[in-house]
C-alpha positions as CSV (number, residue, x, y, z in Angstrom):
1,X,89.8,94.7,103.7
2,X,92.2,92.4,102.2
3,X,93.6,89.4,105.2
4,X,96.1,87.8,103.8
5,X,99.6,88.7,103.0
6,X,100.1,92.7,103.0
7,X,102.0,93.2,99.5
8,X,100.1,96.7,99.8
9,X,102.0,99.5,101.0
10,X,99.2,101.7,102.8
11,X,99.7,105.7,104.5
12,X,96.7,107.8,105.9
13,X,96.7,110.6,108.4
14,X,96.9,109.3,112.4
15,X,96.0,112.6,113.8
16,X,92.7,114.2,114.1
17,X,91.3,115.7,110.7
18,X,91.3,119.5,110.3
19,X,93.9,122.1,110.7
20,X,96.6,121.9,113.8
21,X,99.8,122.9,114.5
22,X,101.5,119.4,113.7
23,X,100.1,116.5,111.6
24,X,101.4,112.7,111.4
25,X,101.0,110.9,108.4
26,X,101.7,107.3,108.7
27,X,103.1,104.9,106.2
28,X,103.6,101.7,106.9
29,X,104.2,98.1,104.3
30,X,106.8,96.5,102.6
31,X,108.1,99.6,100.5
32,X,106.8,102.6,102.6
33,X,110.7,104.0,103.5
34,X,111.5,103.5,99.4
35,X,108.0,105.3,98.8
36,X,108.5,107.6,101.1
37,X,112.3,108.2,100.4
38,X,110.8,109.0,97.1
39,X,109.0,112.8,98.6
40,X,111.6,112.8,101.3
41,X,114.8,114.7,100.6
42,X,116.9,112.1,101.4
43,X,117.1,108.5,101.3
44,X,115.5,106.8,104.4
45,X,115.9,103.3,103.2
46,X,119.1,102.1,105.5
47,X,118.7,104.7,108.8
48,X,118.3,103.2,111.7
49,X,115.3,101.9,113.3
50,X,113.5,104.7,115.3
51,X,115.7,107.8,114.0
52,X,114.3,110.8,113.3
53,X,115.5,113.2,110.3
54,X,114.6,116.7,109.0
55,X,114.6,117.4,105.5
56,X,111.9,118.5,102.9
57,X,109.2,117.7,100.7
58,X,109.0,118.7,97.0
59,X,106.1,117.9,94.7
60,X,107.2,115.7,91.0
61,X,108.0,119.6,89.8
62,X,110.1,120.7,92.4
63,X,107.4,123.2,94.4
64,X,108.5,123.2,97.9
65,X,105.2,121.8,99.9
66,X,106.9,121.8,103.5
67,X,109.7,121.1,106.0
68,X,109.4,117.8,108.0
69,X,110.4,115.5,110.4
70,X,110.3,111.9,109.2
71,X,110.7,109.1,112.0
72,X,111.9,105.6,110.7
73,X,111.2,102.6,111.8
74,X,112.4,99.2,110.7
75,X,110.6,96.0,109.4
76,X,109.8,94.2,113.2
77,X,110.2,97.2,115.2
78,X,106.9,99.2,114.0
79,X,103.8,98.9,115.7
80,X,102.2,96.9,112.7
81,X,105.6,94.9,112.3
82,X,106.0,96.6,109.2
83,X,109.1,98.9,107.5
84,X,107.0,102.2,108.7
85,X,107.5,106.4,108.2
86,X,106.4,108.7,110.6
87,X,106.0,112.6,108.8
88,X,105.6,114.7,111.1
89,X,104.1,118.2,108.6
90,X,102.5,121.1,109.7
91,X,98.7,120.9,110.4
92,X,97.4,122.9,106.8
93,X,94.9,120.9,105.7
94,X,96.6,121.5,102.4
95,X,99.9,120.4,103.1
96,X,98.1,117.1,104.4
97,X,96.2,116.7,101.2
98,X,99.5,117.2,99.3
99,X,101.7,114.7,100.8
100,X,99.1,111.9,100.9
101,X,98.3,113.1,96.8
102,X,102.7,112.8,96.4
103,X,102.1,109.1,98.5
104,X,99.6,108.1,96.4
105,X,101.1,108.8,93.1
106,X,104.4,106.7,94.3
107,X,102.8,103.4,95.3
108,X,100.7,103.6,98.0
109,X,97.3,103.2,98.7
110,X,94.8,105.0,100.8
111,X,94.7,102.6,104.1
112,X,91.0,100.9,105.1
113,X,89.4,101.9,109.0
114,X,91.8,100.3,111.6
115,X,94.4,98.6,108.6
116,X,97.4,99.9,110.9
117,X,95.8,98.0,114.1
118,X,94.9,95.1,111.8
119,X,98.0,94.4,110.4
120,X,99.6,94.5,114.2
121,X,97.7,91.8,114.7
122,X,98.1,90.0,111.4
123,X,102.0,90.2,112.1
124,X,101.7,88.7,115.9
125,X,102.5,92.3,117.4
126,X,99.2,92.3,119.2
127,X,95.9,89.9,120.0
128,X,92.6,90.4,119.6
129,X,92.0,91.9,122.9
130,X,94.7,94.2,122.9
131,X,93.5,95.6,120.0
132,X,90.5,96.2,120.7
133,X,91.7,97.8,123.9
134,X,93.8,100.4,121.6
135,X,90.2,101.6,120.6
136,X,88.8,101.4,123.9
137,X,91.7,103.8,124.7
138,X,91.4,106.7,122.0
139,X,87.6,106.6,123.2
140,X,88.0,106.5,126.7
141,X,85.9,109.4,128.6
142,X,86.8,109.0,132.0
143,X,90.0,107.8,133.9
144,X,88.3,104.4,135.1
145,X,87.4,103.8,131.3
146,X,91.4,104.9,130.8
147,X,92.8,102.3,133.1
148,X,90.3,99.6,132.2
149,X,91.6,100.1,128.3
150,X,95.4,100.3,129.1
151,X,95.3,97.0,131.6
152,X,93.9,95.3,128.8
153,X,96.2,96.7,125.9
154,X,98.8,95.7,128.7
155,X,97.7,91.7,127.9
156,X,96.8,91.3,131.2
157,X,92.8,89.7,130.3
158,X,94.8,88.1,127.3
159,X,97.4,86.0,129.5
160,X,94.3,84.9,132.1
161,X,92.2,83.4,128.9
162,X,96.1,82.0,127.5
163,X,96.3,80.0,131.2
164,X,92.9,78.7,130.9
165,X,93.3,77.6,127.5
166,X,96.6,75.6,128.2
167,X,94.8,73.9,131.1
168,X,91.7,72.9,128.8
169,X,94.2,71.9,125.9
170,X,96.7,69.7,128.0
171,X,93.2,67.6,129.3
172,X,91.4,67.5,126.4
173,X,94.6,65.9,124.8
174,X,95.0,63.3,127.3
175,X,91.3,62.3,126.8
176,X,91.7,62.2,122.8
177,X,94.3,60.1,123.6
178,X,92.4,57.6,125.4
179,X,90.2,57.5,122.6
180,X,93.2,56.4,120.5
181,X,93.6,53.2,122.9
182,X,89.8,52.4,123.6
183,X,90.4,48.6,123.4
184,X,92.8,48.8,125.7
185,X,90.8,50.4,128.6
186,X,93.5,53.0,129.2
187,X,92.8,55.9,131.5
188,X,95.2,58.7,130.4
189,X,93.3,61.7,132.4
190,X,92.5,61.5,136.2
191,X,88.6,61.9,136.5
192,X,88.5,63.9,139.9
193,X,91.6,66.1,138.6
194,X,89.4,67.1,135.6
195,X,86.3,67.8,137.8
196,X,87.9,70.3,139.9
197,X,90.3,71.6,137.7
198,X,86.6,72.1,135.2
199,X,85.1,73.3,138.3
200,X,88.1,75.6,139.4
201,X,87.7,77.3,135.6
202,X,84.3,77.8,135.7
203,X,84.9,79.8,138.4
204,X,87.4,81.9,137.0
205,X,84.8,81.9,133.5
206,X,82.4,83.0,135.7
207,X,84.1,86.1,137.8
208,X,85.2,86.9,134.2
209,X,81.6,86.9,132.7
210,X,79.9,88.8,135.8
211,X,82.5,91.4,135.8
212,X,81.0,92.6,132.4
213,X,78.3,94.8,134.2
214,X,80.8,96.9,136.1
215,X,83.5,97.2,133.0
216,X,80.2,98.1,130.6
217,X,79.0,101.2,133.0
218,X,82.8,101.9,133.1
219,X,83.6,102.1,129.2
220,X,80.1,103.8,128.5
221,X,79.7,105.8,131.5
222,X,76.6,104.9,134.2
223,X,73.2,105.5,133.0
224,X,71.5,107.5,135.3
225,X,67.6,108.2,134.6
226,X,65.8,111.5,136.4
227,X,62.0,110.8,136.2
228,X,58.9,111.9,137.7
229,X,55.8,113.7,137.4
230,X,55.8,116.9,135.2
231,X,57.1,120.3,136.6
232,X,59.2,118.2,139.7
233,X,62.7,119.9,138.2
234,X,63.4,116.8,135.7
235,X,65.1,119.3,133.1
236,X,66.1,122.3,136.1
237,X,68.7,119.5,137.6
238,X,69.9,117.9,134.7
239,X,70.9,122.0,133.6
240,X,72.4,122.0,137.2
241,X,74.3,118.8,137.7
242,X,75.7,119.5,133.8
243,X,76.7,123.3,134.7
244,X,74.9,124.1,131.4
245,X,71.2,124.7,129.9
246,X,71.2,121.8,128.2
247,X,67.2,121.3,128.9
248,X,64.3,123.6,128.6
249,X,62.7,124.8,131.6
250,X,59.2,126.1,131.7
251,X,56.3,126.0,133.7
252,X,53.8,124.0,131.2
253,X,53.8,120.5,131.8
254,X,54.8,118.7,129.3
255,X,57.5,120.4,127.8
256,X,60.0,117.8,128.1
257,X,58.5,115.4,125.3
258,X,61.7,113.3,124.2
259,X,64.8,111.7,126.4
260,X,67.8,114.3,126.2
261,X,71.3,112.9,127.6
262,X,74.7,114.3,128.2
263,X,77.4,112.9,131.1
264,X,79.2,114.0,133.4
265,X,82.6,112.5,135.5
266,X,83.2,111.9,139.2
267,X,85.5,110.4,140.7
268,X,87.1,109.1,137.0
269,X,83.7,107.3,136.8
270,X,81.3,108.9,133.7
271,X,77.5,108.9,134.8
272,X,75.0,109.5,131.5
273,X,72.3,111.4,132.7
274,X,68.8,111.5,131.0
275,X,66.4,113.4,131.6
276,X,62.8,111.6,130.6
277,X,59.0,113.4,130.0
278,X,56.8,113.9,133.1
279,X,54.8,110.8,134.0
280,X,51.4,111.6,134.1
281,X,48.2,110.6,132.0
282,X,47.8,112.7,128.4
283,X,45.8,112.7,125.9
284,X,48.5,113.9,123.7
285,X,50.4,111.5,121.3
286,X,53.6,112.7,121.1
287,X,53.8,113.3,124.8
288,X,52.8,109.6,125.2
289,X,55.4,108.8,123.2
290,X,57.9,110.9,125.4
291,X,56.6,109.3,128.6
292,X,56.4,105.8,127.2
293,X,60.5,106.4,126.2
294,X,61.0,107.3,129.9
295,X,59.8,104.4,131.1
296,X,61.9,102.0,128.9
297,X,65.1,104.9,129.6
298,X,64.4,103.3,133.4
299,X,64.3,100.1,132.8
300,X,67.6,100.6,131.4
301,X,69.3,102.7,133.8
302,X,71.4,101.1,136.7
303,X,70.2,104.2,139.1
304,X,66.9,106.4,138.8
305,X,66.6,109.6,140.6
306,X,62.8,110.1,141.1
307,X,62.0,113.7,141.9
308,X,59.4,114.8,144.2
309,X,57.9,118.7,145.1
310,X,55.1,120.0,147.4
311,X,52.5,118.4,145.6
312,X,54.0,115.0,147.0
313,X,52.9,116.0,151.0
314,X,49.8,113.2,150.7
315,X,51.4,110.7,152.2
316,X,49.3,107.4,150.9
317,X,49.4,109.1,147.4
318,X,53.2,109.5,147.0
319,X,53.8,106.2,148.8
320,X,51.4,104.3,145.9
321,X,52.9,106.0,143.3
322,X,56.6,104.9,144.9
323,X,55.3,101.6,145.2
324,X,53.9,101.4,142.0
325,X,57.1,102.5,139.8
326,X,59.0,100.2,142.1
327,X,56.9,97.3,141.4
328,X,56.5,97.8,137.6
329,X,59.5,99.5,136.3
330,X,62.3,99.0,138.6
331,X,65.0,95.6,137.7
332,X,67.1,93.9,140.4
333,X,70.1,95.5,140.8
334,X,69.0,98.9,139.7
335,X,69.7,101.7,142.8
336,X,67.0,104.1,143.5
337,X,67.5,107.4,144.6
338,X,64.4,109.3,145.4
339,X,64.6,113.3,145.9
340,X,62.5,116.1,146.9
341,X,62.8,119.2,145.4
342,X,61.8,122.4,146.3
343,X,63.7,122.1,149.5
344,X,62.4,125.7,150.8
345,X,59.4,123.4,152.1
346,X,60.0,121.9,155.5
347,X,61.4,118.3,155.4
348,X,58.9,117.6,158.2
349,X,56.2,117.2,155.7
350,X,58.0,114.2,154.0
351,X,58.5,112.3,157.6
352,X,56.5,109.6,155.5
353,X,59.5,109.2,153.5
354,X,61.8,108.2,156.1
355,X,62.5,104.3,154.3
356,X,63.8,105.5,151.2
357,X,66.0,107.8,152.8
358,X,65.4,111.1,150.5
359,X,67.6,113.5,149.5
360,X,66.0,117.5,149.8
361,X,67.5,119.7,147.3
362,X,66.7,122.7,145.1
363,X,67.7,122.7,141.6
364,X,66.6,126.1,141.0
365,X,68.9,127.4,143.8
366,X,71.8,125.0,143.9
367,X,71.1,123.9,147.2
368,X,72.4,120.5,149.0
369,X,73.4,119.1,145.7
370,X,76.8,117.7,147.3
371,X,74.7,115.2,149.2
372,X,73.0,114.3,145.8
373,X,76.1,113.9,144.7
374,X,77.6,111.7,147.3
375,X,74.6,109.6,146.9
376,X,75.2,108.8,143.7
377,X,78.9,107.9,144.7
378,X,77.3,105.4,147.2
379,X,74.9,104.1,144.5
380,X,77.9,102.8,142.3
381,X,80.1,99.7,143.4
382,X,82.9,99.7,141.3
383,X,84.9,96.5,142.7
384,X,87.3,94.3,141.3
385,X,89.1,96.9,139.8
386,X,92.4,96.5,141.2
387,X,95.8,96.4,139.9
388,X,96.0,93.3,139.2
389,X,91.9,92.4,138.5
390,X,90.3,91.9,135.1
391,X,87.5,93.3,134.0
392,X,85.7,92.5,130.9
393,X,84.1,95.8,129.0
394,X,83.6,94.2,125.8
395,X,80.5,92.7,124.8
396,X,82.6,90.3,122.0
397,X,84.1,88.6,124.7
398,X,81.0,88.6,127.1
399,X,79.1,86.6,124.7
400,X,82.0,84.2,123.9
401,X,82.7,83.7,128.1
402,X,79.0,83.0,128.6
403,X,79.0,80.4,125.6
404,X,82.7,78.6,126.9
405,X,81.1,78.9,130.4
406,X,77.5,76.9,129.7
407,X,80.2,74.9,127.5
408,X,82.7,73.6,130.4
409,X,79.1,73.3,132.4
410,X,78.3,70.0,129.9
411,X,81.8,69.3,130.7
412,X,81.2,69.0,134.2
413,X,77.7,67.6,133.6
414,X,79.6,65.1,131.0
415,X,82.1,63.8,133.7
416,X,79.5,63.6,137.4
417,X,77.3,61.2,134.8
418,X,80.0,59.2,133.5
419,X,79.9,60.5,129.9
420,X,82.1,58.7,127.3
421,X,85.3,60.6,126.9
422,X,84.5,61.7,123.5
423,X,81.5,63.7,123.9
424,X,83.6,65.1,126.9
425,X,86.4,66.1,124.7
426,X,84.2,67.8,122.1
427,X,82.5,70.2,124.8
428,X,86.1,71.0,126.2
429,X,87.2,71.7,122.5
430,X,84.3,74.3,122.4
431,X,85.0,75.6,125.4
432,X,88.7,76.8,124.0
433,X,87.3,77.4,121.0
434,X,85.5,80.6,122.6
435,X,88.0,81.1,124.5
436,X,90.3,81.5,121.8
437,X,87.7,83.7,119.6
438,X,87.9,85.8,122.3
439,X,91.9,86.8,121.4
440,X,92.0,85.6,118.2
441,X,93.8,82.4,118.5
442,X,90.9,81.5,116.7
443,X,89.1,84.0,113.9
444,X,87.6,84.6,110.3
445,X,87.6,87.2,108.1
446,X,84.4,88.5,108.5
447,X,84.9,88.7,112.6
448,X,88.3,90.8,111.6
449,X,86.2,92.6,109.3
450,X,83.3,93.8,112.2
451,X,86.3,94.6,114.6
452,X,88.7,96.7,112.4
453,X,86.1,98.5,110.6
454,X,84.7,99.9,113.8
455,X,88.6,102.2,113.9
456,X,88.8,105.3,112.5
457,X,91.3,105.6,109.6
458,X,95.2,106.1,110.6
459,X,94.6,103.6,113.3
């Protein structure tokens, strides 16, 4: 992908591949309107921006290909910042291919993945956070993920980062100015004020960094592992929650030998359920591999549903089983929900589980599932997602925030230990660099290539 001046005019299908009622082909670049006019029945070069024009597209030999509506977006007023034509044609795959072929023959080239958005970034129409938010918006699978992507696309996170960088740049400049007058022993930067500012910025960066666990869960779905011994009803529960026959259900122990995943949305939040192999001692090599994966998924999940059934009425054995699982396979912050399946049994038989507040259900009979769903909702604390709050959802942003946080702690340590200004300024500059890398104020071709290559073609 070329990150310099964009001399090429590019085109691509911007709607989904395949047949539909309408398809949109986007053309962007210095000759977008000229090339489109060459295949269209009207001259678009002098048309007012944001106007639509009905006409025909014909092949070089005069054959009518389609009646289309072309929207004209003049330079500086389009998504990319370049002159752009958007051709709305009928959704026949043949028509799409014919129009694209005509555009290529007349001087366009096919756009690379994410190249339209990359040009918008290069032309100052958005920063990297907003560009990545577009990809998140397209991929959003729940209302909460959609809401977070919209906030980032509208620049909330970018504005907060910009304020932090400006404060740090101002003080770094004062400290570096002191270095120019080191022989005069002049102090331009008030150390107490700088100390307070750094503490304040560290607090903000820490808050943003810590919000990633929430943001990542909302963006990718909250992982919920369903674990327990063979034949306690894990696959049945998964099928009931998803309302489809997703997993094979059998009375034969060890039927599930690998993890099965699918998701549902509750109250605007996506939950990614993971059915796992039954936990037991086995000589079967394949089943052992599945059980090993079960433990791995349990450690990665934010919520673990531990299923018991009528075989678990032995208080000592069951409590030992749960204690062993919690000690060896649960991490801090994970939520454990104990479920007793096949609730046609008297719940009094499980009074010894009172400390776990178990949920009694019958997956087969679809009984008491609302209580289980209620517990799931209670187990997820989505805090800090108010209208004005900023939540970090991108692992690249999280990594940069971690590095900036580390640099700022070094600045604070330097100030408190009386380290000379040149070393303090160096650490401040490093923090500024990492914060700037998030929005793209500091970027490399490798970074840009990595980000935009993950976009779909036509975006």
